C-alpha positions, 0 to 999 in steps of 0.5 A: 500467543500475542504477536505485535511484531515490528520488522527489523530497524534495518528495514526502516532505514532512511524511513524512520524507526518503529517504536512500541506496540501495545503491551501483550497484557493489554492485547491478551485482555481484549482478545486481539492478536496480530502480526505486522508493523505498527508504524506509518505506512505499515500493515497488520494481519490480525484476528478479532476477539471471539464473537466479533460481529463488527470491527472498526479502525478509528471509525472505519469499518474493517471487514472480518473473515469467517475465521475472524481474520482481518487486515488493516493498514496505516497511512504514511501520515497516520497519527501515533494513536489508533483504536480497534473497536470490536462489537461482539454478538452479545452487544459488548464492545471491546477496544484495543488501542494501538501505538503507531510509530512515527517515521522520518522521511527522505525530504529533499529541500530545494533552493528553487521554486516549484514549477507549474507549467500550464497543462496542455489542452490535451492533458486537461482533456484526458486526465479526468477520465484516467483518474475516474478509471483509477477511482472506479477500479479501487471501488471494486471489492474483489474476492481474494485471499491474497491478503493472507499471504506473505507478499513477495517482491514483484521484481527485484533490483535497486530501489531508486526511490523510497516510499514517502520521500518528498521535496520541499521548495524554497518558499516552504511549499511541500510537493506531493510525497512518493506514494510507492517504491521505485525499483530500477530494472531494464525494460522487459524485465518480468513483473510478477504478482506479489500475492494472489488477487484479481485484476481490477484495471489493466490499461488498454493504452498508456495513461499520461502519468502512470503509463501502462497501469496495472492494478490487482485487488488482493481482497479485504480492500488491499490492492497493488498498482504497477506503473510505467510497464512496457506491457501488460499480460493480463486483463480485467477480471483475471485471477492471478496467483502469487509469482505469476508473470503479469507484465514487464518493466518499462518507462511508459508515462512520466518516467525518466528511465525504466523502472517499476513503481509499485504502490500498495493501498488498504482503502485510502491508506497508502502503505510502504511496500518495503514494510509489507514485502520485507527485505528484498532477497 
């Protein structure tokens, strides 16, 4: 059965609406099968055609499991067209075009100009090392099947900031967009792993911006980051299971109050956790 599933429109409220996916006939002709959300910030879990020995998405290599399963994501600013290309064992090439739904974003237009405080010498000294740790963690290719699971919310509560929201200042300059989702909860609220994975970073001290930072690799290039924690209960290299407590909500780092910032990435593509975990229950 061909499945090009789009989540309910209510799920995309304040974040745009999903549109169309490739026709079932076209997908059937190529042998690709997938579920998920074909939209900016979305993620699909798919099966490649029989005999696939290599797979790319818009020229980027996509790892394919022995059972031909794969995962692929679309950045917040992804274009409206993408292409999966499978190279088969007999040398044939199978192309599957994908229509990626554009979304509207929560944009705040301010009458003020952006403020650029001169970084304190201590920040300028420390920040490069923090960024280097984050980059190094994202390069780790952990072995995990967490990417196959239906993700759960690491904590439930009021969503205080949506993925993709952005500020535009009076001079027309756009600030960086919000790369995750914020969930307001009291300090000390338990945070659980949204899916199986391997801990690739557990900060041993608060980072200047992220505070106590935890990162989990769910396999196949899909990883989670949890910011502003009050504590971290796991260490690098630990294998965690879905629902396992891994830390607690806090307001460490640059935060205006206790909340969990949860971000998801597939490689360099920043994903909307709301589209991956579904409506909070």
